[in-house]
Every structure is written in C-alpha cells, then in structure tokens.
N, C-alpha and C positions, 0 to 999 in steps of 0.2 A: 594526511585528509582524512575529514570526519563526512559522514552522511547522516546528520540530522534532521534537516529539513530540505523538502522538495528544491526549495530555492536556491541550494548549497550547488546544486549541479546546474551547467548551463548547458543550451542546447545542444553543443558539442560534445559536454562531457556523456549526456545522454546517448546523443548518436554513437559514441565510442563503445559505451556499456553494452548498448544494441548490437553492435559488430562483433564485441567480445562475444556476446549470447549464439550468434549466428555460427563462429566459428567453434563454440564448444557444442552447437547441436551438430557439426560436422564430427570431427575427431578431436580439435581443442587441442590438438597437438603443442607443445612448449608450455600452456596456459595451467599453470599450478602456483599454490602458494609457496612461499620460501621454504627450505628444509626445515623440518620439525618445527612449524610453525605451529603454536598453539591458541587456539580461539575460545575466549570465554563466552559463553552465553548467559547471561544475568537476566532472568526474567520474573517479573512481579504478578504478569497477567498471565492467564490460561492461554493455551496457544497449540494449534495440533500443526497445521500447514506450515505456518514461518518457522516455527521450532525445528520441525522434522526437515523440513527445506533446507535450513541452514546448516545443520548436523551433518544431512546427508550431502551438502555440497562442499562443506568443508573437507569431510572424510575422503570424498572424490578428488577432491584436488590437494591431497597428499598432507594435510593439516589433522589436527588433534583437538577436534569440539570438545569444551567443560561446560556442561551444563550446571548453572549456579541457580537453585531453586531460592530467589529470596527471601521467602518466608521460611526457611531452614538455613538462613543465613543470618550473621550478625547482624545485618539491617535491621531484622525483626525484632533486635532486643537495643536498638538505639544507636549502633554503629553509623555514623554520617557517611552520606553517599562520597562526601570526599574522601574519606580516609578509605572508603572502600573500592575507589576509584585508583587510590595510589598501591594499594596491595594488586589488584587486578593486572595494573597496567606494568607491575614489576615482574609478574609472572607470565605474561601473557602477550601475544604479539597484536591481538585484535580484540575488542570486544563488540559483540552484538547485542544490546539491551531493548528490553520490553519494558518499560516503566510506567508507572502512573501518571506522573506530572514530568511534565516537557521540560521543566525547569531542572528536574533533576538528571535529565541526560545531558543536558548542559553543563552542570556539574559537574556530570562524569567524563565529559569530554576535556572540559579545563584543567581536571586533576589527574588524569589517567596516563597521560603522556605516552598514548599509543592510538591508532585509529578508533573510533568510535562508530557502530553502524545502528541507526535507530529501526528496531524491529515492532515499532508502534507504540507512541504515548497518547495523552489525551487529546493533543493537537493534532500530529501528523501519523501519518504510516507511508513514508517515500518509496520504500523497497513494493509495496503492493501498488503504487502506482505505475511506478516502472514495469512491474509485470503486466498489469491493464494495458498500458499504451503501447507494451511489446506485442501483445496479444491483438490490439486493434489492428497494427502494423501489418500483421501477417495477412489481413482482410479487407486491404484497401491497397491502392494502387499510390496513393499520395495521402499522408497524413492532413495534409493543408485542405483536402477535400471532404474529410471525413469528419459527420457531424453525429456528437455522443449526449445522450441524455443521461443525467443522474437522477432518477426518481426515488422519492421517499426522506430520509433525514439527511436533508443537504447541508445541516451543520455540525455533519461527524468529520470524524479525523480522516476516515476514507476519503470523503468529498474535497476535505481542505488538500490535500497530497493530489488527488486525482485533477481538480482544475488547474492547479500551477502546472502540473507537470504535460496535461494535455495541451493547454494554452501554449505553453513553451514550444510543444511539436508542431503548432499550427492546426491542432485539432479545436473545430467549433463546440462549445460545451454549453448545454442547457442544462440548469439545475431547477428542477419541480419537486416543491413539496408545499407543505400547508403554511398559513398567515403564522405568524407567531415562531417559527422554525427557521429564521434567515440564516444564510451562510454567514461565518466569522467574517465581519466588515476589511480587518485587517487581511487575512487572506483572499477574499473575493477582490481587494483592492490590487493585491500582488498579481493574482491572475490575470486581472483586466490590463495589467500594466502588459503583458507579454501576448495578449491574445483577445478571442473573442469569448465571452461568457455571459450569457443571459440567465435571469431568475425569473422563476415563473410560478404561480399559485394554480392556474389554468392548467390541467393536465393536457388537455387536447392541444393547446396553443405550443406547451413546451415540447410535447413530444412530436409534433410536425416536423417531418423533413429528416428525423433521425435515422442514422445509419446502425448505432448500437445503441441498446439500452440496458442501463447497469442500475441494478438497486442493492441494498444491503439493509443490515438487521434493523429493524425500527427501536430496537432497546439495545443499546452498548453497554459494553463493560461499566458497571459503576453507575447504571441508571436504572438498576432494576426497582428500584421504590417509585419510580414513574412510570412502570411498564404499562398498567392499566391506561392510563390517561394516554400515554404514547401510542399504543395499540389504537386506542379510538380515533384518536387524531388523525392518526397516518393509515388508518384502512383504505378510504379512498384512492389513496397511493398505491395499491398493490399492483403489483405486476402480472397481470394476468391476460390471457387471450383479448379481453376487452382495451385494454390500455396499451396493449402490444399493437392490436390493431389500428391504434392512431398514429403508429410512427410509420416511417418507410415500410413498403411491403420488402419481407424479407428482411427485416430488420435483425441484428443479430442479439442475444441476449447474455449478458454479462452479471456475476455475482462473484463477491470477494469470498463467500463462505466465510462461517457455517451458514448453512439457509435454514430459515424456520420456515419449514414449507406450509402452507395455508397463511402466512400473515403477511411478509412481504413479497411474497412470491408464490404461485401455485405449482403446485407438482407437474402439472401437463406443461406449462411452460419451463421450466428449470432442466425438463427431461426431453423437451420438444425438439425438433428437427432443427428451430433456430439458436438454440442454446450452443453456446462455446464455452460454457462453465467450465468444463474440463478439462478443456483447453487451458484456459486461463489457470486453473488450478496446478497443472502440468508445469507451467511455464514459471512457477513460483522457484523450483529448483534450479531451473536455467538462469534467471535473473540471480539468484541467490549467488551462485556461484561466478557470474560476472561482476555482480559488485564487489566481492572479495579479491577477484582478480585485480579488478580496476583500482580499488583502494589500495590493493598491497603494491602495487606498480607503482603509484603515486606517492605513496608514502616513502619511499625510495629517495623521490627526487628532492 
C-alpha cells in the first residue's frame, strides 16, 4: 500500500490511522515496524519537521532510517527515478519521499516494489493534512460540525491535501484567497465530491463562522522568482488580529510551518492564546508513526 495522494485513504483508513495515533499517544504497546525494517528517506526539497519527525518515528518504532539527499545521489547526475526506485526497493522496506514533481513519486512507487509515502510534492502533502485534521479532532466534539478556513495561497499543495482530507472527515472547508490564485480545479472537484468546500476572495465572508483558521507561506518552494509579486497580492490575506476577528470568537489558529512572521501571519497571532500551531507541529511525529504502522500492517495483506 502506498500513500501518494490524500485520496488514497478512505474515511475508514483515516479513522484507523487516528486510532493508531491515539494508542501511540498512550503507550503504543505492540505497535512497531517489522524487525530490522529499514526506511529510505529520499528528499529533493528542504525539510525540518517532516524529515526529523519521520526519522524519529522510524527509530522509535524500532526501524532504521536511511537519509538520501537527492542532490548528493546519482539522481543529480542523470539516473532515472525508475532506476533509483528499483535500487531503493531492493535495499529497504519502505520509502518516504519528498520530491519536486508529483509524477516522479508515482514513478517511484510503480518501480520500487515497496510502499512509498509522500512527504510532499508540488501537488500534495498528505501526511501534513492528516496531522492537521488529527489536531482539529482534538479540539472539537464532532468533526462534522467543525468549520475550517484556509486563508492565503489556496492553490498550494498543502491546501490541496487539506481540503480533500477535511472534506472526507466531514469538516466544512472555506478557501479564502485573491482572485487569480484559484484552487486546482481537479483537486477542488475531488474534495467537493466528499463534502462541503467553498471558495472566497472576500475575506470577511470566507472567515465568518469558522472555528479554525489556517494559513501557510505565501511563497512555496520553487516559487522564489515570483516572491515579490506574490507577497503584494497576498498581503491583504495576512492572518493578523483584524482578520482573525472575522472568524468565530475564540477561533483556533493553525500553520504547518515554517512561518514567515510578518508575511502570512503576525507574531502576536502565532504566539497568541488562540494558537495551536505548536501542538500541530508536535502531532507530526505522532502521525508519522501512525502512518508507518498503518502502511506496514497493510503491506502484509
């Protein structure tokens, strides 16, 4: 079993991953990777939380993480993804990959012969979305009654995975961003096939009634050449005291990090009493462990 896209998981799969995470947060007795399991971590893009949480998760579950910097591997000298996949699959039990192109992670999965977990591509970030909804779940009695607003770059990979996972779990989603930066239509239609997803450029309308307000960087990896234009266009969509006040009183603040303080979010908001950003970050380790356990269990089927 692979986890390449948020749509690879059914609502039942997500619920089971969350149950495993709950058990791991207690004592997690019996939840381990297979004996002597090795997990390749193939990364083309920079990472702090995802890389470290997966490495720690693998070690804590009794496995051995092997970090592969793609820039220092033969990929950088022209070896194909398919050939790299065959090699990694012959050495390792699972591959965790952060790649530039989503097509490449699909090619990796087709050729590796072992489970592949998407640790971020240009299209999706499924383990982040699981972390996000698991965090939301801890702060609401019923996911189906929660309203979550993602404000800012609603065409980004994080937003793609978040809206699909949230909709599958019954969370009502509002996407709020400037005209000209619309969500990926394929991803939006997919999310809407599972639940309620609305799109706004009007900030006040989009934030109205929301229990959770989520933002992410305005300039994602690979968009550096557009940085100044994007910062100007997205500036009105900054998450600050004024925009936060448009949501439901006491609405909780989320950010997948790293944060660019003073750009997409202000320091007083990310460090404020309504922020659950650091809880969200801590949950990345728990969800990494739960996903690894779930994938390894289902790969035996």
